[in-house]
Backbone as CSV, one residue per row, in Angstrom:
resi,resn,N_x,N_y,N_z,CA_x,CA_y,CA_z,C_x,C_y,C_z
1,UNK,0.601,-1.176,0.143,-0.266,-0.243,-0.254,0.647,1.303,-0.115
2,UNK,0.832,2.678,-0.839,0.909,3.759,-0.481,0.590,4.151,0.321
3,UNK,0.607,5.449,0.546,0.059,6.581,1.265,-0.353,7.891,0.257
4,UNK,-1.496,8.325,0.070,-1.768,9.233,-0.866,-1.241,10.454,-0.274
5,UNK,-0.017,11.489,-0.546,1.450,12.367,-0.024,-0.030,13.912,0.469
6,UNK,-0.964,13.976,-0.083,-2.370,14.884,0.275,-2.484,14.309,1.405
7,UNK,-4.021,13.853,1.632,-4.722,13.561,2.269,-3.854,12.398,3.815
8,UNK,-2.952,11.640,3.333,-2.490,10.204,4.565,-2.888,9.341,3.780
9,UNK,-3.779,8.813,3.584,-4.824,7.355,2.891,-4.171,6.469,2.341
10,UNK,-4.656,4.519,2.544,-3.804,4.448,1.841,-4.286,3.580,0.751
11,UNK,-4.043,4.180,-0.565,-4.150,3.830,-1.325,-3.502,2.283,-1.524
12,UNK,-3.030,1.564,-3.070,-3.509,0.466,-3.140,-2.696,0.445,-4.341
13,UNK,-1.123,0.778,-4.623,-0.992,0.891,-6.019,-1.275,-0.065,-7.047
14,UNK,-1.398,-0.831,-7.123,-2.080,-1.782,-7.993,-3.726,-1.332,-8.171
15,UNK,-4.631,-0.541,-7.363,-5.855,-0.449,-8.280,-6.247,0.879,-8.550
16,UNK,-4.791,2.124,-8.519,-4.993,2.902,-7.967,-4.941,4.393,-9.127
17,UNK,-6.359,4.809,-8.947,-6.806,5.242,-10.541,-5.712,6.862,-11.003
18,UNK,-5.428,7.391,-9.899,-4.556,8.895,-10.092,-3.145,8.500,-9.314
19,UNK,-2.243,8.758,-10.454,-0.605,8.934,-9.880,-0.511,9.754,-10.084
20,UNK,1.081,10.282,-10.479,1.895,11.331,-10.781,3.713,11.253,-10.342
21,UNK,3.628,11.636,-11.283,5.854,11.103,-11.031,6.168,12.410,-10.510
22,UNK,7.036,11.903,-9.434,8.393,13.632,-9.989,8.715,13.244,-8.927
23,UNK,10.527,13.738,-9.284,10.957,13.340,-9.369,11.666,12.393,-9.197
24,UNK,11.479,11.704,-10.196,11.338,10.173,-10.274,10.986,8.670,-9.217
25,UNK,9.512,10.055,-8.945,9.074,8.738,-7.770,7.759,8.771,-7.823
26,UNK,6.347,7.859,-7.797,5.576,7.697,-8.640,5.247,7.665,-7.207
27,UNK,4.051,8.327,-7.006,2.583,9.036,-6.007,1.084,8.521,-6.535
28,UNK,1.112,8.044,-4.959,-0.678,7.991,-5.707,-1.062,8.268,-4.631
29,UNK,-2.778,8.523,-5.618,-3.475,9.128,-4.905,-4.588,8.712,-4.507
30,UNK,-5.975,8.938,-3.643,-7.914,8.165,-3.708,-8.815,8.875,-4.450
31,UNK,-8.384,10.659,-4.563,-9.045,11.013,-5.456,-8.004,11.412,-6.425
32,UNK,-9.237,12.496,-7.462,-9.047,13.407,-8.639,-7.947,14.295,-8.290
33,UNK,-8.944,15.566,-6.768,-8.388,16.594,-6.119,-7.581,16.087,-5.619
34,UNK,-7.033,15.382,-4.703,-5.424,15.372,-4.344,-4.227,14.967,-5.384
35,UNK,-4.679,14.428,-6.434,-3.964,14.238,-7.453,-3.482,15.752,-7.987
36,UNK,-4.619,17.323,-8.274,-4.120,17.776,-8.958,-3.645,18.802,-7.462
37,UNK,-3.841,19.390,-6.480,-3.333,19.648,-5.647,-1.759,19.255,-5.473
38,UNK,-1.634,17.097,-5.256,0.388,17.793,-5.585,0.747,18.341,-6.328
39,UNK,-0.031,18.305,-7.903,0.779,18.405,-9.400,0.865,20.178,-9.220
40,UNK,-0.456,20.459,-8.930,0.090,22.033,-8.390,1.318,22.475,-7.306
41,UNK,1.808,22.225,-6.555,2.688,21.987,-5.737,3.070,21.195,-4.706
42,UNK,4.260,20.090,-5.713,4.128,18.727,-4.808,5.818,18.961,-3.987
43,UNK,5.810,19.865,-3.897,7.250,19.845,-3.212,6.927,20.154,-1.522
44,UNK,5.508,20.802,-2.031,4.279,20.830,-0.771,4.358,19.397,-0.182
45,UNK,4.070,18.597,-0.892,3.939,16.583,-0.447,5.025,15.977,-0.723
46,UNK,5.836,16.551,-0.880,6.905,15.615,-0.713,7.446,14.656,0.593
47,UNK,7.352,13.665,0.183,7.628,12.708,1.944,9.057,13.506,2.337
48,UNK,10.232,13.335,1.561,11.576,13.723,2.532,10.886,15.417,3.470
49,UNK,10.516,16.284,3.280,10.440,16.967,3.287,9.931,17.222,5.550
50,UNK,10.564,17.608,5.449,10.558,18.347,6.669,11.404,16.449,7.703
51,UNK,11.981,14.933,7.428,12.061,13.858,8.087,13.635,14.597,8.462
52,UNK,13.969,15.132,7.407,15.812,14.717,8.239,16.039,16.050,8.905
53,UNK,15.510,17.363,8.647,15.848,18.658,10.248,16.743,19.074,9.448
54,UNK,17.429,19.495,8.349,18.865,19.871,7.884,19.549,20.124,8.669
55,UNK,20.249,21.305,8.851,20.997,21.100,9.676,21.287,21.630,11.523
56,UNK,20.049,21.507,11.482,19.190,21.793,12.861,20.006,20.781,13.833
57,UNK,20.191,21.843,15.068,20.445,20.334,15.758,22.235,19.905,16.303
58,UNK,22.853,20.022,15.473,24.607,19.710,15.108,24.962,21.348,15.788
59,UNK,25.831,20.719,16.532,26.941,21.416,16.739,28.700,21.919,16.308
60,UNK,28.694,23.307,15.952,30.158,23.421,14.798,31.281,22.754,15.783
61,UNK,32.469,22.696,14.942,33.464,21.835,15.765,34.410,23.091,15.598
């Protein structure tokens, strides 16, 4: 199962009707509205956004 990056619902990749490809990765959506929102501003919904935390919290040597 894939996670709809817009609403967070689980989507079955085998039966998903709405998909988009961005930066070499396929994203799956539960509805055309979620796909449209992603297509308009994909960086807002990228999975990696916020996960790495940038360089904050790392002390300089």
